[in-house]
C-alpha positions in Angstrom: -34.4 -42.5 -11.9 -37.7 -41.5 -10.2 -37.3 -39.1 -7.2 -39.0 -41.0 -4.4 -39.7 -39.8 -0.8 -40.5 -41.8 2.3 -43.1 -40.1 4.4 -43.9 -41.1 8.0 -46.5 -39.2 9.9 -49.0 -40.7 12.5 -51.7 -38.2 11.8 -53.8 -39.2 8.8 -54.8 -35.6 8.0 -51.2 -34.3 8.1 -50.0 -37.3 6.1 -52.5 -36.7 3.4 -51.8 -33.0 3.1 -48.0 -33.5 2.9 -48.3 -36.4 0.5 -50.3 -34.4 -2.0 -48.0 -31.4 -1.6 -44.9 -33.5 -2.3 -46.5 -35.1 -5.3 -47.3 -31.7 -6.7 -43.6 -31.0 -6.6 -42.9 -34.0 -8.8 -42.0 -36.6 -6.3 -43.3 -40.2 -5.9 -44.3 -40.6 -2.2 -44.4 -43.8 -0.1 -46.3 -42.9 3.0 -46.8 -44.7 6.3 -48.2 -43.9 9.8 -45.8 -46.2 11.5 -42.2 -45.3 12.5 -41.4 -49.1 12.7 -42.7 -49.6 9.1 -40.6 -46.6 7.9 -37.5 -48.2 9.4 -38.3 -51.5 7.5 -38.9 -49.6 4.3 -35.4 -48.0 4.6 -33.8 -51.4 5.0 -35.8 -52.9 2.0 -35.3 -50.0 -0.4 -32.3 -51.5 -2.1 -34.0 -54.7 -3.1 -35.0 -53.3 -6.5 -32.6 -51.4 -8.7 -33.3 -47.7 -9.0 -35.8 -47.7 -6.1 -33.7 -45.9 -3.5 -35.3 -43.0 -1.6 -34.1 -39.5 -2.6 -35.1 -38.2 0.8 -37.4 -38.7 3.9 -40.1 -36.6 5.4 -40.2 -37.3 9.1 -43.2 -36.2 11.2 -41.7 -35.6 14.6 -43.7 -37.2 17.5 -45.5 -34.9 19.8 -44.8 -37.2 22.8 -41.8 -39.5 23.4 -42.1 -42.7 21.2 -39.8 -45.7 21.3 -40.4 -46.6 17.6 -39.6 -43.0 16.6 -36.4 -43.1 18.8 -35.4 -46.3 17.1 -36.0 -44.7 13.6 -33.9 -41.6 14.4 -31.1 -43.9 15.7 -31.3 -45.8 12.4 -31.0 -42.6 10.5 -27.8 -41.8 12.3 -26.2 -45.1 11.2 -23.5 -44.9 8.5 -25.6 -46.5 5.7 -28.3 -43.9 6.2 -26.4 -40.8 7.3 -26.3 -39.3 3.8 -30.1 -39.6 3.3 -31.7 -36.1 3.2 -34.3 -35.7 5.9 -36.8 -33.0 6.5 -38.3 -33.0 10.0 -41.8 -31.6 10.4 -42.8 -30.6 13.9 -45.8 -29.0 15.6 -44.0 -27.5 18.5 -40.3 -27.1 17.4 -39.0 -28.3 20.8 -35.3 -28.0 21.8 -34.7 -31.7 21.4 -36.1 -31.6 17.9 -33.7 -28.8 16.9 -30.8 -30.5 18.7 -31.3 -33.7 16.7 -31.5 -31.8 13.4 -28.4 -29.7 14.3 -26.4 -32.9 15.0 -27.1 -34.7 11.8 -25.9 -33.6 8.3 -28.3 -33.3 5.4 -31.2 -32.5 7.7 -33.5 -29.6 8.1 -36.5 -28.8 10.3 -39.8 -27.2 9.3 -42.9 -26.2 11.3 -46.0 -28.0 10.1 -47.8 -24.7 9.7 -45.1 -23.7 7.2 -45.2 -27.0 5.2 -45.4 -25.1 1.9 -41.8 -24.1 2.5 -40.9 -27.7 1.8 -40.0 -27.0 -1.8 -37.2 -24.7 -0.8 -35.7 -27.2 1.7 -35.9 -30.1 -0.7 -34.4 -28.0 -3.4 -31.4 -27.4 -1.2 -31.1 -31.0 0.2 -31.8 -33.2 -2.8 -30.1 -33.5 -6.2 -33.3 -33.9 -8.3 -33.1 -35.5 -11.7 -32.0 -32.8 -14.2 -34.1 -34.1 -17.1 -37.3 -34.4 -15.2 -39.5 -31.3 -16.2 -41.8 -31.7 -13.2 -39.0 -31.1 -10.7 -37.4 -27.8 -9.8 -34.2 -26.9 -11.6 -31.4 -26.0 -9.2 -30.2 -25.5 -5.7 -29.7 -22.0 -4.1 -26.5 -20.3 -4.8 -25.9 -17.8 -1.9 -22.3 -18.9 -1.2 -21.1 -15.4 -2.0 -22.9 -14.1 1.1 -21.3 -14.7 4.6 -23.6 -14.3 7.6 -22.6 -13.7 11.2 -25.4 -14.8 13.6 -25.1 -13.5 17.2 -27.4 -14.9 19.8 -26.8 -16.1 23.4 -29.3 -19.0 22.9 -27.6 -22.0 21.5 -30.9 -23.4 20.2 -31.7 -20.3 18.2 -28.1 -20.0 16.9 -28.1 -23.5 15.6 -31.6 -23.2 14.2 -30.8 -20.1 12.3 -27.5 -21.7 11.1 -29.4 -24.6 9.7 -32.1 -22.4 8.1 -29.6 -20.2 6.4 -27.2 -22.9 5.3 -30.2 -24.7 3.7 -30.4 -21.6 1.5 -26.7 -21.8 0.6 -25.4 -19.0 2.8 -22.0 -19.2 4.6 -22.8 -18.9 8.3 -20.6 -18.3 11.4 -21.9 -18.2 14.9 -21.1 -16.1 18.0 -22.7 -16.1 21.5 -21.3 -12.9 22.9 -20.4 -9.3 22.0 -16.7 -10.0 22.4 -16.8 -13.2 20.3 -18.7 -11.3 17.6 -16.2 -8.5 17.4 -13.3 -10.9 17.3 -14.8 -12.9 14.5 -15.8 -9.8 12.5 -12.3 -8.3 12.9 -10.6 -11.4 11.6 -12.7 -12.2 8.5 -15.1 -10.5 6.2 -18.9 -10.8 6.8 -21.6 -9.3 4.6 -24.5 -9.4 7.0 -24.8 -9.6 10.8 -28.0 -11.0 12.4 -27.9 -9.7 16.0 -30.2 -10.8 18.8 -31.4 -7.6 20.6 -31.3 -8.9 24.2 -27.8 -10.4 24.6 -26.5 -11.4 28.0 -24.0 -8.5 28.3 -25.3 -5.9 25.9 -28.1 -5.2 23.4 -28.2 -5.6 19.6 -28.3 -1.9 18.9 -25.1 -1.3 20.9 -23.3 -4.2 19.1 -24.6 -2.9 15.8 -23.2 0.5 16.5 -19.8 -1.0 17.5 -19.6 -3.1 14.4 -20.4 -0.2 12.0 -18.1 2.3 13.7 -15.1 0.0 13.7 -12.6 0.6 10.8 -12.1 -3.1 10.3 -15.8 -4.1 10.4 -17.6 -1.0 9.2 -18.7 -2.5 5.9 -20.9 -5.1 7.5 -24.7 -4.7 7.1 -26.5 -5.3 10.4 -30.0 -6.5 11.1 -31.5 -7.0 14.6 -33.6 -10.0 15.6 -36.0 -9.7 18.5 -38.7 -11.8 20.1 -40.5 -8.7 21.3 -42.5 -6.5 18.9 -41.9 -3.1 20.5 -41.6 0.4 18.9 -38.7 1.4 21.1 -36.7 -1.7 20.1 -37.3 -1.0 16.4 -36.4 2.7 16.8 -33.2 1.9 18.7 -32.1 -0.7 16.2 -32.7 1.5 13.1 -31.1 4.5 14.8 -28.0 2.4 15.5 -27.6 1.7 11.8 -29.5 -1.6 11.3 -31.2 -1.9 7.9 -33.9 -4.2 9.2 -35.6 -5.3 12.5 -36.8 -8.9 12.3 -38.9 -11.0 14.7 -38.3 -14.5 16.0 -42.0 -15.5 15.9 -42.4 -14.7 12.2 -42.4 -17.5 9.6 -39.1 -18.9 8.3 -40.2 -18.0 4.8 -40.6 -14.3 5.8 -37.3 -14.3 7.6 -35.5 -15.8 4.6 -37.2 -13.2 2.3 -35.8 -10.4 4.4 -32.3 -11.9 4.3 -32.6 -12.4 0.6 -33.6 -8.7 0.1 -30.6 -7.6 2.2 -28.3 -9.9 0.2 -29.5 -8.2 -3.0 -28.5 -4.9 -1.5 -25.1 -6.3 -0.6 -24.5 -7.5 -4.1 -25.6 -4.2 -5.6 -23.2 -2.3 -3.3 -20.4 -4.6 -4.4 -21.2 -3.8 -8.0 -21.2 -0.1 -7.3 -17.9 -0.4 -5.5 -16.4 -2.4 -8.4 -17.7 0.2 -10.9 -16.2 3.0 -8.8 -12.8 1.2 -8.8 -13.0 0.9 -12.6 -14.1 4.6 -12.9 -11.2 5.7 -10.8 -8.8 3.7 -13.0 -10.3 5.4 -16.1 -10.0 8.8 -14.5 -6.4 8.0 -13.5 -5.4 6.9 -17.0 -7.3 9.6 -18.9 -7.3 12.7 -16.6 -4.6 11.8 -14.1 -4.5 13.6 -10.7 -7.5 15.8 -10.2 -9.7 17.6 -7.7 -13.3 18.5 -8.3 -14.7 21.7 -6.7 -18.4 22.6 -6.3 -19.8 26.1 -7.3 -19.7 26.9 -3.6 -15.9 26.3 -3.6 -16.1 23.1 -1.6 -13.9 20.1 -2.6 -16.2 17.2 -3.5 -13.8 14.6 -5.0 -10.1 13.8 -4.9 -8.8 11.1 -7.3 -6.4 8.5 -5.9 -3.7 9.9 -8.1 -4.3 13.4 -6.6 -4.0 11.9 -3.1 -0.5 10.6 -4.1 0.4 13.9 -5.9 -0.5 16.0 -2.9 1.1 13.5 -0.5 -2.1 13.1 1.5 -2.9 10.1 3.7 -6.4 9.9 2.2 -9.0 12.0 0.3 -11.0 12.3 3.5 -8.7 15.0 4.9 -9.7 17.6 2.3 -13.1 16.5 0.9 -15.8 18.9 2.1 -13.2 21.7 2.8 -13.3 25.1 1.2 -10.7 25.3 -1.6 -9.5 28.7 -0.4 -8.5 27.4 3.0 -6.3 24.6 1.6 -5.0 25.6 -1.8 -3.7 29.0 -2.8 -4.6 32.0 -0.7 -7.0 33.4 -3.3 -8.2 30.0 -4.4 -7.3 28.3 -7.7 -6.5 30.5 -10.7 -9.4 31.4 -13.0 -10.9 28.7 -15.3 -9.2 28.4 -18.7 -6.2 30.5 -17.8 -3.6 27.8 -18.6 -1.0 25.9 -16.6 0.1 27.4 -13.3 2.9 26.8 -10.8 2.0 27.4 -7.2 2.7 26.4 -3.6 -0.5 24.8 -2.1 -1.2 24.5 1.6 -2.1 21.1 3.1 -4.3 20.2 6.0 -1.4 19.3 8.3 0.0 22.8 7.9 2.7 21.9 5.4 2.9 22.9 1.7 3.7 21.4 -1.6 4.8 22.7 -5.0 2.3 21.8 -7.8 1.7 22.6 -11.5 -2.0 22.6 -12.4 -4.8 23.9 -14.7 -8.3 24.9 -13.8 -11.1 23.6 -16.1 -14.9 24.2 -16.0 -17.2 21.2 -16.0 -20.3 22.2 -17.9 -23.3 22.4 -17.3 -22.9 21.4 -13.6 -21.0 24.5 -12.7 -18.3 22.5 -11.0 -14.7 23.0 -11.8 -11.8 20.6 -12.1 -8.3 21.2 -11.0 -5.9 18.9 -12.9 -2.3 18.4 -11.9 0.7 17.9 -14.1 2.3 14.7 -12.7 5.8 14.4 -11.4 8.0 12.4 -13.7 9.8 9.2 -12.7 13.1 8.1 -14.3 12.4 5.1 -16.6 15.5 3.2 -15.5 18.7 4.1 -13.7 21.8 1.9 -14.5 25.0 2.2 -12.6 28.0 2.4 -14.9 31.3 0.8 -13.9 33.4 3.2 -11.8 30.5 5.7 -11.5 30.8 6.8 -7.8 27.7 9.0 -8.2 25.3 6.1 -9.1 22.6 5.6 -6.5 23.1 2.8 -4.1 20.2 1.2 -2.3 20.7 2.0 1.4 17.7 0.0 2.7 19.2 -3.4 2.1 22.5 -5.0 2.9 25.0 -5.3 0.1 25.0 -9.2 0.6 21.3 -9.3 0.1 21.4 -6.9 -2.8 24.0 -9.0 -4.5 22.1 -12.2 -3.7 18.9 -10.9 -5.4 20.9 -9.1 -8.1 18.8 -6.0 -7.8 19.1 -3.1 -10.3 20.0 0.4 -9.0 16.6 1.5 -10.1 15.0 -0.4 -7.2 16.4 2.0 -4.7 13.6 4.6 -4.9 10.9 1.9 -4.5 12.7 0.3 -1.5 13.0 3.6 0.2 9.3 4.3 -0.4 8.5 0.8 1.0 10.5 1.6 4.1 8.6 4.9 4.6 5.4 3.0 4.5 6.7 0.4 7.0 7.7 3.2 9.4 4.1 4.6 9.5 1.9 1.6 8.9 -0.2 2.4 12.0 -1.2 5.8 10.5 -2.0 4.6 7.0 -5.8 4.8 6.2 -5.3 2.6 3.1 -4.0 -0.9 2.7 -0.6 -1.6 1.0 0.5 -4.5 -1.2 3.7 -5.4 -3.0 3.2 -6.8 -6.5 6.2 -8.4 -8.2 6.0 -9.2 -11.9 8.1 -11.2 -14.3 7.6 -10.5 -18.0 8.5 -12.9 -20.8 8.4 -13.2 -24.6 6.4 -16.3 -25.5 7.0 -18.1 -28.8 4.5 -20.1 -30.9 5.4 -23.3 -29.0 4.7 -21.7 -25.6 8.4 -21.4 -24.7 9.2 -18.4 -22.5 12.2 -16.1 -22.8 13.0 -13.1 -20.5 11.8 -9.9 -22.1 15.3 -8.5 -22.0 16.2 -10.6 -25.0 14.0 -8.4 -27.2 15.1 -4.8 -26.5 12.2 -3.2 -28.5 9.6 -5.3 -26.8 11.2 -4.7 -23.4 11.0 -0.9 -24.0 7.3 -1.1 -24.7 6.6 -3.3 -21.7 8.7 -1.0 -19.4 6.9 2.1 -20.7 3.5 0.4 -20.1 4.3 -0.5 -16.5 5.9 2.8 -15.6 3.0 4.6 -17.4 0.0 3.1 -15.7 1.2 3.8 -12.1 3.0 7.2 -11.8 3.3 7.6 -8.1 6.9 8.4 -7.3 8.8 5.4 -5.9 5.9 3.0 -6.6 7.2 1.3 -9.7 10.7 0.0 -10.4 12.7 -2.5 -12.4 14.1 -4.9 -9.9 16.1 -7.1 -12.3 16.2 -7.3 -16.1 12.7 -8.7 -16.6 11.3 -8.4 -13.0 9.3 -5.4 -11.9 7.9 -4.4 -8.6 4.8 -2.2 -7.9 3.6 -0.8 -4.6 -0.2 -0.8 -4.6 -2.2 1.4 -2.2 -5.9 0.3 -2.1 -8.9 0.4 0.2 -9.7 -3.3 0.3 -8.0 -6.5 -0.9 -10.4 -7.1 -3.7 -9.4 -3.8 -5.3 -5.7 -5.0 -5.2 -6.8 -8.2 -7.1 -8.5 -6.1 -9.8 -5.5 -3.9 -10.2 -3.1 -6.9 -10.5 -5.3 -8.5 -13.1 -5.6 -5.2 -15.0 -1.8 -4.7 -15.0 -1.2 -8.2 -16.2 -3.7 -7.9 -18.9 -2.1 -4.6 -20.1 1.3 -6.4 -20.3 -0.2 -9.3 -22.2 -1.7 -6.9 -24.8 1.7 -5.2 -25.6 2.5 -5.9 -29.2 5.7 -5.7 -31.2 5.6 -7.4 -34.6 4.7 -11.1 -34.0 6.1 -11.1 -30.5 3.7 -12.2 -27.7 4.0 -11.3 -24.1 3.4 -13.5 -21.0 3.8 -12.7 -17.4 3.9 -14.3 -13.9 3.7 -12.6 -10.5 3.1 -12.7 -6.8 1.0 -10.3 -4.7 1.9 -9.9 -1.0 -0.1 -7.8 1.5 2.2 -5.6 3.5 -0.5 -5.1 6.2 -0.7 -8.8 6.8 3.0 -9.1 7.4 3.7 -6.7 10.3 7.2 -6.3 11.6 8.8 -7.6 8.4 11.7 -5.6 6.9 11.6 -4.4 3.3 14.2 -7.0 2.4 12.2 -9.9 3.9 9.1 -8.7 2.0 10.9 -8.5 -1.3 12.5 -12.0 -0.8 9.1 -13.5 0.1 7.5 -11.9 -3.0 10.4 -13.1 -5.2 10.0 -16.7 -4.0 6.3 -16.5 -4.9 7.1 -15.5 -8.5 9.7 -18.3 -8.7 7.0 -20.7 -7.6 4.6 -19.5 -10.3 7.3 -19.7 -12.9 7.6 -23.4 -12.3 3.9 -23.8 -13.2 2.4 -21.9 -16.1 2.3 -18.3 -17.4 -0.2 -15.5 -17.0 -0.9 -16.3 -13.3 -0.2 -14.6 -10.0 0.1 -16.2 -6.6 -1.9 -14.4 -4.0 0.6 -15.2 -1.2 -1.7 -14.4 1.7 -4.6 -16.4 0.3 -2.3 -19.2 -1.0 -4.2 -19.4 -4.3 -3.6 -18.6 -7.9 -5.2 -15.7 -9.8 -5.3 -16.2 -13.6 -5.1 -13.2 -15.9 -7.0 -13.4 -19.2 -6.5 -11.1 -22.1 -9.1 -8.3 -22.3 -10.1 -9.4 -25.8 -10.6 -13.0 -26.8 -9.1 -14.0 -30.2 -11.7 -14.2 -32.9 -12.7 -17.8 -33.7 -12.3 -18.8 -37.4 -15.6 -19.4 -39.3 -16.5 -23.0 -39.9 
């Protein structure tokens, strides 16, 4: 089908320019100077098969016009409400923007920026995929969420329309308090802040957003109608990465947002790579601290944070090793394994076993800790009065869930976290995992039916996460893991990694499948450990009724599928 546009513009010069430009983009254009004629063409477009308009280019009248009002009313009727419309205006008045904001599939463009028509049509219209003269695809910026803050409703809605036409997710706020509330309750990538707000200025709001623990990852840019050096300086000093101007072209404004979006995506990639690197460090080197030649601590691995029982690495990074570790500093490089009592920032101390290794040629040194060991499994024998008994749950609930004695240490650790949630600098999630043996027909059998395979799976799970009290066998084939992480996305990566490692466990021809549920402890304040465990168990039971190798993200109400790390090789044809 040919991509046809209906163009209505009273000015012959403007109509000619726009018609030629649209034709250069691969469209067939029917043009008219009359709003009444345009309305008639809309009504008659269906008389011939395949002749419907793909969209409309509407030159907005510079003065009130009854025929133009009749045409816009026609475009709001049900039979035409889905027709894409690009409004071209010379003065961009408030009523123009208001009409555009109130109608779906509509965008507004200044006449002097008519060459930006391609971008808007590319967003609004599904062009024929096999037509080589048309552009290939719409924008895909749905991974970027913008927060637009401006006390002018006209500007807010105009920016929303402009950004949404480029595929961005957009939320709006009119005040400082509304912006902070929105940013605290959901994740935004970029904030576009008006400098002169009713109750504050953009640089103050920028500083507040970036200093808040819940919103500090947002990238801020300030938008102002005044080109002034002091506004630019104040905005950049507050932490904004860009200062943009309301009177610049939409094309330039979008280019700036696009550049910031690339920065956001690059930062995500770096953060993801860091998570993967820390996982590698944890699995290969374990708990470690890196010390600069000037004796300052520059890195603490997540495993070392747990080993030293710190709240976070921040408490010791940048400190002199002599003030925190042994009185004379760590033992000389290459002198073997040492046992010592190390001092901690809070004045306490901890017993550690470690070795000191030189990292050549940087001159840095690495302190690597010998990890504490966790019992693989504790089973209460009949009549054994010394067997550990979970004290954090009632006996009725323990009997109802049929929990193994080995769950005690994890439940105690969960209770410790619940008692100090307000002081934790990291987030906490409870991951519950069922592991099965899967036969060639896809039937699932609890892993406990194959003792050798169960031993391998159990060793894998207890081996990849060695923090005391963070991994436990809850029932015969159900495991629980407490995950400490900086952000929710890291928890999802860890869950997928754990499931993938289980799937790859091999013993003869036996194949492993698993199901699970992930529950954020932070998002369930005031819940007891027993309630959290029950909730997570119900999530796993729900997944078990569906299909294997999936986890239910309970707080997001969606499924996360785990794929094996390596795809099976396809047979040659």
